[in-house]
N, C-alpha and C positions, 0 to 999 in steps of 0.2 A: 280460495281463502278470502276471508273478509277481514279488513282491518277495522279499527274503531270508528272510522268515518262511514263505514258501511259500504265502501267501494271494494271491488274485488281486485286483487293483485294478479295481474296477468303476466308479469315479468317483462323481459325485453321483447321487442317485436320479433316475430318469427324470422324475418329476413335478416336481421342483425346477427342472430345466433348461428345461422347456417352459413352465412357469408364467409367467416374464417374457416369453417370446416371445408367448404367448397374450394377455397384458396389452398388449403393444406392438401386436399385431395389432388388438385391440379398440379401443385408443386411436386407431390409424390409421384404423380403420373409422369410429369416431365422428367423427373430424376430417373425414373425407371426407363423411360424412353432414351434418355441420354446414355445411361449405362448400357442399354441394349445396343445402341448405335456404336458406342465405344467398343463393346465386345465384338460386334460385327466387323468394325474397322480393324481391330487387332487380328481377328481371324483372317481377314483379307490380306493383311500385311504378312502374316505367317505363311499363308498359301503362296503369295507372291515370292517370298524369300525361298520357299521350297522349290517353286518352279524355276527360279533363277539358278539355284544350285543344281537342279536336275539338268537344266539346259547346259550349264558349264561342264558338268560331267559328261553329258552326251557329246558336246563339242570336243572335249579332250579325247574321248574314246574314239571318235571318228578320225581325228587328226592322227592318233596313234595307229589306228588300223590303216590309214592312208600311208603313213610313214613305213609301217611294216610291209605293206604291199609293195611299196617302191623298193625297200631294202631286200625283201625276201621273195620277190615276185618270180624269180627263176628257180626257186627251191625245188620244185617238182622236176623240172628239166635236169637240174644238177643230180638229183637222186636217180633219175633214169640213166644218166651218163656214167655213173660210178661203176656199174657192172662192165660197161664197155672199156673203161680205164683198167679195170682188173684184168680183162681179157688181153688188152695190149701188153700189160706187164707179164702175163703168162706167155704170150707169144715171144716177147723179148727173151725170157728165160729159155724157151725151147729152141730158138734159132741162134742163140749166142755163139755156140760152138760150131753149128752146122754150116751156116752161110753168113760171112761177115758183111756182105753188101745188103742182104735182106735185113740183117740185124740193124745196120746203120739206118736204113730207111724207116723201119718200125720205130727205132729210138727217136728219130726226128719227129715223127708223127706224135709219139708219146709226149715228147717235150712241148710240142705245140699245144697239145691238149692240156697239159699241166699249166702252161702259161695262160691259156684262155680261161681256165678255172680260177687262177690267181687274180685275173683282172676283175673277177666278180667276188673276190674275197673268199674263195673256196680253197681251203688248205687242208693238208693231211694232218691228222692228230698224231703227234709224236707219242709213241707208246713204249717201244722197247727200252727196258731198263728204268722206266718211269714208275713212280708209285701208282698202284692200282686206284683208279677213280671210277666208281660205278656210273658216273654221269657221262664219261667218255669211253669207257671200256666195257666190253661184254666178255666176262670170263666164261670160257667153255671147258677149260681144263685147269688142273692144278698140278704142281710138281713140288715135291718135298725138297727143302734145302736146309743145310746146317748153318749157313752163314746168316747171321742176324741182320746185316744190312740189306740182304736180298729179299727178306721176308716181305710179303705183301707188295711185291713189285712185279712188273711184267717180264716174263721169261721169254716169250715167243709171240710174235704177231702173226696170226693166221690169215687175217684179212684186214687191210688198212681201213681206218676210220677217217671220216672227213667232217669238217665243220664249215659252216657258212657264217662269217663274222663271228658271233659268239654262240650261235645255235648249232648243235650237233645234228648233222644230216644223217650220219651213220656211225655208230660207235665201232671202235676197233674190236675185232674178235681176237681174244688173247688167251695165252696160258699164263697162269700166275703162280709165283713161288709162294709156298706156304711154310 
């Protein structure tokens, strides 16, 4: 365009008009880069927190397994000894009337075995007359009763049950009143 003086209006110099645009683009670029770095930092912090939580859970689990191993390490041995204990009790019943000296000897061995099991917190589950508990008793028979207070209680113990600390090694096999 020409003005009255005949000179052409060229406007501001080209470098002056592009300089603010370049600065704005650089600022926008830097803002995007900062946002990107902040997002990456946040992601890294989240990942670190998750890893810390996973490590603490792993550590607790290993400590519990170690504690359980220490507490229940002889569980399999105890389970293997329970049938031997049952046979001692059957032997006691069978020789009680026949030979008092043999009975006394077997009874002493039986008591030693019971005491050895108690040292390791292995105890008999009390069942006779107790309310039926499916976690401690295995009902193999039922018997009808007319007495209300006997209903759902153990009428007869067919095989003793044992627990180690709070864990049931073998449930009692019982007959239950219905």
